[in-house]
Structure formats: structure tokens, C-alpha cells
C-alpha positions in Angstrom: 8.5 9.2 5.1 5.3 7.4 4.8 4.3 4.7 6.4 0.7 2.9 5.2 -1.7 0.3 7.5 -4.7 -1.2 4.8 -7.1 -2.9 6.8 -10.8 -4.5 5.9 -9.9 -7.5 4.3 -11.5 -11.0 4.7 -13.9 -13.6 3.5 -17.1 -12.4 1.2 -19.3 -14.3 -1.5 -19.5 -13.5 -4.9 -21.9 -10.5 -5.3 -20.8 -9.6 -2.0 -19.5 -6.5 -0.7 -16.4 -5.2 0.7 -14.5 -2.0 1.9 -10.6 -1.6 2.0 -9.0 1.1 4.0 -5.4 2.6 4.0 -4.2 4.7 7.1 -1.3 6.8 5.8 0.6 8.7 8.8 3.9 10.4 8.4 4.4 12.7 6.1 1.7 12.6 4.7 1.1 16.0 3.0 3.8 15.2 0.7 1.7 12.3 -0.8 0.2 12.8 -4.1 -0.9 10.1 -5.3 -2.4 6.9 -3.2 -3.9 3.3 -5.1 -4.4 -0.1 -5.0 -2.4 -3.0 -6.5 -3.8 -6.4 -5.7 -1.7 -9.6 -6.5 -3.5 -13.3 -6.9 -2.0 -16.3 -6.4 0.8 -16.9 -9.5 0.0 -14.0 -10.8 1.9 -10.6 -11.7 0.8 -7.8 -9.5 -1.8 -5.8 -10.9 -1.8 -2.3 -10.5 -6.5 -1.5 -9.4 -7.0 2.0 -8.8 -5.3 5.2 -7.7 -6.5 8.5 -6.9 -4.3 12.2 -7.9 -4.2 15.1 -5.6 -6.6 17.2 -8.0 -9.3 13.8 -6.9 -8.6 12.5 -10.3 -9.3 8.2 -10.6 -8.1 5.9 -12.4 -9.5 1.9 -12.4 -8.8 -1.2 -14.6 -10.8 -2.5 -16.6 -11.5 -5.5 -14.6 -12.7 -3.4 -11.4 -14.2 -0.4 -13.5 -17.7 -0.2 -13.1 -17.6 -2.1 -10.1 -14.9 -0.5 -7.7 -14.6 3.0 -6.1 -11.5 4.5 -5.0 -11.5 7.7 -2.6 -9.6 9.4 -0.3 -10.8 10.7 2.9 -11.1 14.1 4.3 -8.2 14.9 6.6 -6.3 13.2 3.2 -4.8 10.5 5.9 -7.2 7.7 4.8 -7.5 5.8 1.4 -10.7 3.4 0.7 -11.7 1.2 -2.3 -15.2 0.5 -2.2 -15.4 -2.9 -3.6 -19.1 -4.4 -5.1 -20.0 -7.3 -7.2 -17.4 -9.0 -6.1 -16.5 -11.8 -8.6 -14.2 -15.2 -7.6 -11.3 -13.7 -10.0 -10.9 -11.0 -7.2 -9.7 -12.7 -5.0 -5.9 -11.5 -4.4 -4.4 -9.4 -1.3 -4.2 -6.1 -1.8 -1.8 -3.3 -1.3 -2.1 0.1 -0.7 0.5 2.3 -2.0 1.5 6.0 -1.9 4.0 8.2 -4.1 5.5 11.0 -2.3 7.2 14.1 -3.0 10.4 13.2 -0.3 11.0 9.6 -1.9 11.2 8.5 -5.4 10.1 5.5 -4.0 6.5 4.8 -3.3 5.6 3.4 0.0 3.5 0.1 0.5 1.7 -1.5 3.4 1.8 -4.5 4.5 -1.1 -5.8 2.6 -5.0 -7.3 3.0 -6.5 -10.2 1.9 -9.3 -10.3 0.1 -11.2 -13.8 -1.0 -15.0 -14.5 -3.2 -15.6 -17.3 -2.3 -18.6 -20.0 -2.0 
């Protein structure tokens, strides 16, 4: 089992930056992909970015060039560096992980990001 806890959300002005973190615990060596989803009020959950164990990454078109996903050296922390933030990036951001021990992903509790002047 994998347990995930996000942090780093908050209020930021348009054009600003935030870095989200996701701390993983439990059976972290079974994880083969981690990523971030977001859900804005009244909208469907959207995949933001994910990273595979080989380091390859994938981004949604809406954040490509502005957001960077990475994992810490010990692989138990996931980051999302968000630059040039826009009001449309306002959402609850959720960390997830797929592992080899379960067929369903593990989810964090979410962290809120608000981009507003």
C-alpha cells in the first residue's frame, strides 16, 4: 500500500509560481508511475502531468512549457513546479501513484491552488 500527502498549495497572483510536493510512504519501491491531476470547480478532473520510473514525463497541452514534474533523489517525493500561473490553473491538485501491488491508483487528499489578483 502507498500513502500520499500533498503540500504546497496556496494563493498566488497571475504570472507567479508555486511548487507542489507529494510525499509517498509505504511500499514506495512498488511505484512505477506518479503524477498530478487537478479538478476545478464545476469541471471534470484533468490529468496535468505524470512521470515514469525511467524518468520520462508527459504533460497536458494546457500546462506544457509552464509546469515541470519531477521526483526526488530518494523517489519518495513528487514535485510539480508551476510557473507563469494563470487564473485557469485554479483547482484542487491531487497526487496519484500506480504501484505493482494494487490494480487501483493511490491518491492524496489534494491541495488547493488559487491564482488570482
